[in-house]
C-alpha positions in Angstrom: -13.2 19.0 -81.3 -10.4 21.5 -83.3 -10.6 24.2 -80.7 -9.7 21.0 -78.0 -7.0 20.0 -80.4 -5.5 23.5 -80.0 -5.8 24.1 -76.6 -4.2 20.4 -75.8 -1.3 21.3 -78.4 -0.9 24.7 -76.5 -0.9 22.8 -73.3 1.5 20.3 -73.9 4.0 23.3 -75.8 3.7 24.8 -72.5 5.0 21.7 -70.8 0.9 22.3 -68.9 -0.3 18.8 -70.4 0.6 16.5 -67.0 -1.6 19.8 -65.0 -5.3 19.2 -66.7 -7.5 16.7 -66.2 -10.3 16.0 -69.0 -13.9 15.6 -68.0 -16.2 14.2 -70.0 -18.8 13.9 -66.7 -18.7 17.5 -66.3 -22.1 19.5 -66.4 -23.0 22.3 -65.1 -26.4 22.7 -63.6 -27.3 25.6 -66.0 -29.0 25.4 -69.8 -28.0 28.7 -71.5 -24.0 27.1 -71.7 -23.6 27.0 -75.4 -20.6 24.5 -75.6 -17.8 23.3 -73.7 -18.0 23.8 -69.6 -14.3 24.5 -67.6 -13.9 24.1 -63.5 -10.5 25.1 -61.8 -9.7 23.4 -58.7 -7.0 23.1 -56.8 -4.5 20.7 -55.7 -2.7 19.9 -52.7 -0.7 16.6 -53.2 -3.4 14.2 -53.2 -6.4 16.6 -51.4 -8.4 18.4 -53.6 -9.5 21.8 -51.9 -12.1 22.2 -54.4 -13.1 24.6 -57.4 -12.0 28.2 -57.6 -13.2 28.6 -60.8 -15.1 27.8 -63.5 -17.4 29.1 -66.8 -18.0 28.7 -70.4 -19.6 30.2 -73.3 -22.8 31.6 -73.5 -24.8 33.3 -76.1 -28.4 33.2 -75.4 -28.2 34.1 -71.6 -26.9 37.5 -72.7 -29.4 37.7 -76.0 -32.4 37.7 -73.4 -31.9 40.7 -71.9 -31.4 43.1 -75.5 -33.3 43.4 -77.4 -35.5 40.9 -80.0 -32.7 39.2 -82.8 -29.3 40.4 -81.1 -27.0 37.8 -80.5 -23.9 39.0 -78.0 -21.0 36.2 -77.8 -19.9 35.9 -73.9 -17.7 33.6 -72.6 -16.9 34.0 -68.8 
């Protein structure tokens, strides 16, 4: 929750908060994400063009391809 508070604080300081939508129902179909995920959507007026990017935090995915016990944080 602290990360979200900081994010919204920065967005407000940059006068960009009005461009952000917070959606708790967003879910990616990949079970290796480790917390918050995000998606960028292009909007033209009232028309949604579609998702232009997305990602999240997933330590375990990278660890699957390394020696046992090694954890490498990763964000995309």
